[in-house]
C-alpha positions in Angstrom: 24.5 -29.1 6.5 25.3 -27.0 9.6 22.2 -26.1 11.6 21.0 -22.5 11.2 20.5 -21.8 14.9 24.1 -22.2 16.0 25.1 -19.9 13.1 22.7 -17.2 14.3 24.1 -17.5 17.8 27.6 -17.2 16.5 26.7 -14.0 14.6 25.0 -12.5 17.7 28.1 -13.3 19.9 30.5 -11.7 17.5 30.5 -7.8 17.4 31.9 -7.7 13.9 29.6 -10.3 12.4 26.6 -8.8 14.2 27.5 -5.4 12.9 27.8 -6.7 9.3 24.6 -8.7 9.6 22.6 -5.8 10.9 23.8 -3.5 8.2 23.1 -6.1 5.5 19.6 -6.6 6.7 19.1 -2.9 6.9 20.1 -2.5 3.2 17.6 -5.3 2.3 14.9 -3.5 4.4 15.5 -0.2 2.6 15.4 -1.9 -0.8 12.0 -3.5 0.1 10.7 -0.1 1.3 11.6 1.4 -2.2 9.3 -1.1 -3.8 6.2 -0.7 -1.5 3.2 1.4 -2.4 1.2 3.1 0.3 -2.5 3.8 0.6 -3.7 5.6 3.7 -7.2 6.3 5.0 -7.4 8.9 7.8 -10.3 9.6 10.1 -12.9 11.9 8.5 -12.6 14.4 11.3 -9.0 15.1 10.6 -6.7 16.3 7.8 -4.8 13.8 5.7 -1.5 14.3 7.5 0.0 12.2 10.3 1.9 15.3 11.5 -1.4 16.8 12.6 -1.9 13.9 15.1 -0.7 13.8 18.7 -1.0 10.8 20.9 0.1 7.2 21.5 0.1 5.2 18.3 0.1 1.4 18.1 0.0 -1.4 15.6 0.2 -5.2 15.9 3.5 -7.0 16.1 2.4 -9.1 13.1 2.7 -5.9 11.0 5.8 -4.3 12.4 7.4 -3.9 8.9 4.2 -2.3 7.5 3.9 0.0 10.4 7.5 1.1 10.3 7.2 1.7 6.5 4.1 3.8 7.1 5.7 6.2 9.6 8.9 6.3 7.6 7.1 7.2 4.4 5.0 9.8 6.1 8.1 11.4 7.6 6.5 11.2 11.0 8.8 8.7 12.8 8.9 10.3 16.2 9.8 8.1 19.2 9.1 4.4 19.5 9.3 2.0 22.3 11.4 -1.2 21.6 12.0 -4.3 23.8 15.4 -4.3 25.6 15.9 -7.9 24.5 18.7 -8.9 22.1 16.2 -9.2 19.2 14.7 -5.9 20.3 18.0 -4.2 20.1 18.4 -5.3 16.5 14.9 -3.9 15.8 16.0 -0.7 17.6 19.0 -0.4 15.4 16.8 -0.5 12.3 14.4 2.0 13.8 17.3 4.4 14.6 18.6 4.1 11.0 15.1 4.9 9.7 14.9 8.1 11.8 13.0 7.0 14.9 14.1 8.0 18.4 14.3 4.7 20.3 13.2 4.2 23.9 14.0 0.8 25.3 11.4 -0.7 27.6 8.5 -3.2 27.9 4.9 -2.6 26.9 4.0 -5.5 29.3 5.1 -3.4 32.3 6.0 0.2 31.9 8.9 1.2 34.1 9.3 4.5 35.9 12.2 5.4 33.6 10.1 4.6 30.5 7.2 6.6 31.8 9.4 9.6 32.3 11.0 9.3 28.8 7.5 8.8 27.3 6.2 11.9 29.1 9.1 14.0 27.9 8.7 12.7 24.3 4.9 13.4 24.3 5.4 16.8 25.8 8.1 17.8 23.3 7.0 16.0 20.1 3.4 14.9 20.7 3.8 11.3 19.3 4.9 7.9 20.6 4.8 4.7 18.6 4.4 1.2 20.1 3.7 -2.4 19.2 0.2 -3.0 20.7 0.7 -6.7 21.6 4.3 -6.4 22.6 7.2 -8.7 21.7 5.7 -11.8 23.3 1.9 -11.5 22.8 -0.7 -12.8 23.1 -1.3 -11.7 19.6 -3.8 -8.9 19.0 -4.2 -8.2 22.7 -3.4 -4.6 23.7 -0.8 -4.6 26.5 -1.7 -2.9 29.8 1.5 -0.9 29.7 0.3 0.9 26.6 -3.0 2.0 28.1 -1.2 3.0 31.3 1.1 5.2 29.3 -1.8 6.9 27.5 -3.7 7.3 30.8 -0.7 8.8 32.6 0.2 11.2 29.8 -3.4 12.2 29.1 -2.8 11.5 25.4 -5.2 9.6 23.1 -4.6 6.1 21.8 -4.6 5.8 18.0 -4.7 2.4 16.3 -2.8 2.1 13.0 -4.3 -0.8 11.1 -2.0 -2.3 8.5 -3.1 -4.4 5.6 -0.3 -5.5 3.2 -1.8 -7.1 0.1 0.9 -9.7 -0.6 3.0 -11.2 2.3 5.3 -14.0 3.4 3.8 -15.4 6.6 6.1 -16.9 9.2 3.7 -19.6 10.3 5.9 -20.8 13.2 6.0 -17.4 14.9 3.7 -16.7 17.8 1.8 -14.0 15.8 2.0 -15.3 12.2 4.5 -12.5 11.5 4.0 -11.1 8.0 6.7 -9.7 5.7 5.2 -7.7 2.8 6.6 -9.0 -0.5 8.4 -6.7 -3.0 6.1 -4.3 -4.9 3.2 -5.0 -2.5 0.6 -2.3 -1.7 0.3 -1.5 2.0 -3.1 -0.3 3.0 -3.2 1.7 6.3 -6.3 2.8 8.2 -5.6 5.4 10.9 -8.5 5.1 13.4 -10.0 7.8 15.4 -8.0 8.6 18.5 -9.6 7.6 21.8 -8.9 8.6 25.4 -8.4 6.0 28.1 -10.8 5.8 31.0 -8.9 4.3 33.9 -12.1 2.3 34.8 -11.9 0.1 31.6 -9.3 -2.4 30.6 -7.2 -2.7 27.4 -9.7 -5.1 25.8 -12.5 -2.6 26.1 -10.3 0.1 24.6 -9.4 -2.1 21.6 -13.0 -3.2 21.0 -14.9 0.0 21.7 -16.2 2.4 19.2 -13.2 4.5 18.0 -15.3 7.6 17.5 -16.2 8.0 21.2 -14.2 9.2 24.2 -13.9 6.2 26.5 
């Protein structure tokens, strides 16, 4: 049997095969989304509508699919930051097809160009969506680039906690990536927005009380 990795490399190196593979995967993704059920818990101090929220939203890399589904179902896609790597460009293609405006950049180190794009997005639309622990991890550790963006734009951070009930876990991935199984219920908790104090680090933001201004 031919090894899988060389086949994947061949697909990535071929424009035609890459295009066909991306579209096939997108169709599978949309079919999965059609089967998911969503249950959302918003902060008590807000109305039950994501469109009323402004700020920098983040969820963990482990739950990218659940997070994308949440924003897509709520029709509040807005802009999202995606890694400029080859895999990130595939994810960016999916995001664009789902209605997100994609900004390519790294949450590990926010570039001047990304800061400018993020500022423009937040000023115009009020929302920006990122993967909290980035594309490389460590898992569940909020990247400094994200807190820097929130600080520079003077926008609150808002953690979107995703809890799919039934998943396929990719145990060899760095973050135990989870794919919600068909007909799963995806529970989402939108936490209270918090403002970033430049004197505290990302760990303190993530662990602090989400009902207080940091």
